[in-house]
FILUMTOR-259957 format. One record per residue (C-alpha): x, y, z. Coordinates in steps of 0.001 Angstrom, whole numbers, padded with zeros to 6 digits, always signed. Example, Ala and Ser with C-alpha at 12.3 -4.5 7.8 and 13.67 -1.06 7.14 Angstrom:
<sites>
+012300-004500+007800+013670-001060+007140
</sites>
This chain:
<sites>
+070903+094139+090301+068268+096316+088959+067068+099767+091102+066542+099290+094099+064871+101995+095870+062622+100046+097309+065493+098434+099458+065892+101975+100822+064428+102488+103717+065810+098789+104481+069068+100579+103675+069285+103411+106093+067171+101919+108758+069867+101101+110792+070990+104773+111351+070121+107046+108695+069290+110387+109391+066377+112452+108312+068050+114736+106361+069533+112072+104232+066061+112225+102883+064590+115764+103132+065178+117988+100165+065386+121675+099699+063535+123404+096918+065784+126172+095416+063866+129731+095907+065924+130771+092908+066795+128605+090310+070205+127573+089920+071964+128921+086433+073107+124682+084632+075291+124473+082488+074829+121955+079891+077070+122069+077228+079274+119143+078484+077627+116372+077769+078500+112737+076652+076773+112895+073862+078523+116242+073266+081982+114946+073506+081094+112382+071438+080181+114686+068356+083305+115881+068631+085788+112278+068643+083297+110522+066297+085169+111679+063006+088636+110972+064146+087854+108288+066520+084763+106561+064456+084363+103145+066910+084703+105467+069766+080800+104488+071830+078789+106806+074730+079781+104319+077872+075933+104187+079153+075224+103400+082615+074634+099995+083924+073901+098590+087442+075711+095333+088206+074502+092320+090089+075103+092065+093274+075520+096309+093498+072997+098462+095339+072569+102388+094618+071395+105198+097011+070943+108102+094401+070367+111909+094970+071275+111217+098967+071686+114581+100643+075141+115059+101922+074180+118871+103227+071896+121800+103524+073540+124957+102710+071702+128094+104410+072412+130305+102720+072940+131037+099040+072175+133420+096568+069422+130559+095553+068077+129714+098919+068739+127302+100477+070696+124492+098685+070937+120822+098690+073754+118894+097665+073634+114993+096491+075749+112094+096087+075012+108514+093952+076625+105842+096560+077142+102589+094333+078253+099617+097126+078752+095699+096985+075516+094091+098067+077555+091793+100576+077472+092825+104493+081005+094148+105156+083040+097125+105321+085068+098347+101766+087294+100720+100921+085667+103663+099395+086268+106319+096205+084542+109120+096226+084465+110623+092422+084120+114127+090801+083397+115353+087868+085031+116952+085512+083501+120095+082775+085583+123064+083552+084411+124013+086669+081639+125139+084988+079486+122738+083502+078886+118796+083838+077288+116802+086353+077622+114026+088813+075931+112135+086086+078849+111276+084380+080309+109528+086464+078283+106893+087414+079422+103903+084670+082610+104875+086818+081339+104051+090066+079110+101316+088820+081397+099193+087869+084444+099991+090951+081612+099144+092918+080970+095572+091177+085598+094981+092063+084056+095974+095405+083805+099090+096582+081865+102000+098191+081650+104935+095077+080038+107941+095849+079852+110220+092904+079237+113483+094729+077183+116806+092959+079569+120575+093939+078725+123994+092869+080130+125268+089611+081289+129106+088964+078315+130114+087486+076395+129262+090919+079536+129406+093412+083376+130007+092356+086510+128542+094055+086707+127537+096344+083292+126664+096599+083554+123190+095125+086641+122449+097459+084387+123060+100652+081799+120666+098724+083866+117871+098165+085475+117815+102040+082354+117926+103236+080987+115242+100992+083946+113022+102245+083244+114260+106508+079641+112422+104921+081057+109485+104070+082648+108643+107180+080009+110099+109528+077570+107466+107598+080454+105082+107214+078078+102353+109004+075111+102655+107024+077207+102604+103671+079429+099785+104287+082676+101901+104166+085796+101474+105511+086671+104830+107191+090057+104378+107397+090490+103588+103629+088836+106656+100986+090144+107423+098012+089198+110340+096026+089375+110480+091790+088626+113325+089333+088161+113149+085455+089876+116522+084215+088653+119719+086189+087556+117473+088464+091328+115918+088644+092319+119100+089401+089874+118973+092155+090849+115637+093654+094252+117067+093551+093903+119620+095515+091559+117617+098108+093636+115583+098633+096444+117677+098870+095174+120138+101501+094437+116873+103779+094585+118445+107017+094691+122533+105521+091909+123940+108004+090917+126600+105146+089806+124282+102637+087528+122327+105249+084667+124568+105019+081773+124583+107061+079499+122136+105382+078626+120090+107989+079664+116981+109948+082702+118905+111917+083809+116627+114343+084699+114013+111255+087768+114347+108557+087993+115315+105086+091710+113636+104508+092027+111198+101680+094547+108071+101773+095090+108409+097791+094376+110222+094932+093112+109609+091473+093870+112473+088587+092506+111599+084954+093403+114390+082551+093833+117516+085352+095879+120180+085790+097704+120084+088893+099655+123345+088193+098067+126186+086836+101220+128646+086721+103059+126183+084619+104059+126996+080670+101554+124913+079376+098411+125909+081070+099078+129951+081573+099910+130559+078032+096789+129205+077067+094525+132002+074907+091859+132662+077078+088843+134756+076178+086782+136545+079147+084425+132971+079266+087250+130584+079320+086191+128157+082106+088868+128569+084904+089059+132411+084446+085210+132096+085476+085912+130230+088328+088873+131797+089378+086808+135451+088756+089646+136891+087002+092768+136333+085227+096673+135315+086590+097658+138953+086193+094031+140081+088150+094694+137252+090908+097873+135441+091003+097180+134604+094663+094314+132303+093804+095279+130719+091010+098597+129430+092504+096048+128590+095941+093758+126188+093903+097314+124582+092234+097931+120826+093717+100985+120768+092983+101673+123994+095691+100056+121465+098727+102228+118981+098029+104889+117161+100473+106277+114830+102182+103220+114117+104155+101470+113731+100379+099277+110953+099759+100246+108208+096643+099168+109362+093324+097561+107749+090015+097882+110217+087233+095804+108944+084406+096557+110557+080727+095140+111594+077612+097020+112294+074782+096561+115887+075362+099723+117572+077048+098339+120469+077763+096004+118825+081131+099217+117686+082814+101046+120869+082992+103284+120397+086632+102459+116310+086801+106611+116219+085258+107262+118181+088620+105036+117251+091091+106029+113384+090394+109780+114620+090495+108662+115491+094314+106983+113005+095350+109787+110642+094421+112281+112460+096283+110146+111583+099258+109181+108630+098521+105451+108447+097710+104094+106438+095861+102953+107095+092300+101606+105806+089271+101216+107508+085651+099714+106007+082590+098401+107197+079226+095220+106662+076848+097189+107293+073696+094215+109283+072254+093471+112829+071396+090076+112367+072777+090384+114460+075959+087213+112743+078098+088162+108994+077074+086978+107679+080222+083266+108174+078976+083784+106112+075698+084544+102452+074945+087054+101347+073742+089005+103679+076904+086124+103131+079485+087574+099655+080017+091059+100312+080279+090427+102854+083153+088386+101290+085324+091337+098036+085365+094203+100825+086196+091618+102689+088364+090791+099793+090650+094558+098147+089861+095959+100863+091538+093213+100905+094219+094341+097428+095037+097965+098159+095829+097253+100673+098403+094957+099341+100293+096930+096415+100504+096538+096288+103661
</sites>
């Protein structure tokens, strides 16, 4: 089905409120790091993997979309009022569908939600509502702003469940690279008040029922992460506003493994062939096994960190994600 902007009034007329459509113009330009794109990534992998082809967005038949929907407006930032947006995809058939929130990567400094659209479109075609979310990057707002943003997006999804055909009892979160770390942190901190923020729909829960972490670190203090050679411009230093020696509490606070507990939700780890992106994963898996929490681990064994952006690895990624969601949402 083609772009359905003409259908938006019909889609939202049953309960949408004016803020869904209101767009705020920041009073000062927000800094944008555009260095991470599918094309820039392809330039890095094409020599070793000539078969790699960039996945292009393609809206499947039977899927509706709503692009750049405002999920919250931040009233006071250094750039004035600030809208945060989401792209929503859902099956055209009436009903309530389990939902997946997708978080893009880019080292917490670059990237944007459009990079999750191919995944969101194809997973929606399998019978899910999918929501690719924008969040504040490090040049705009450092940790934990992104966590507050994403939890606000989940509350917004529940507040608008009827409009978007969302089953509010079955919401999962996925993320790629830095987005995987964020997805795991959001999932492991279900119900932890300090991570909620105050960005709207406070009467709704931000809890998720499952996590998909695609090549995202879960322990910044693990040797595979902590011992990486860094410069002042290294992305995690920019996001945290300092090194581990300068801000040890922050580095630990942002590590999902330290929030895992016997009540944590199931997790799928989907890995590339680069071990450093899996820092802390084995330890977290052992913890989850001890607590009898369902986990899966799959590896796309190529030296391509953003493998989900390219054929021939895109299709297996969609398959791993949807098969996992079918299992954890089987009820």
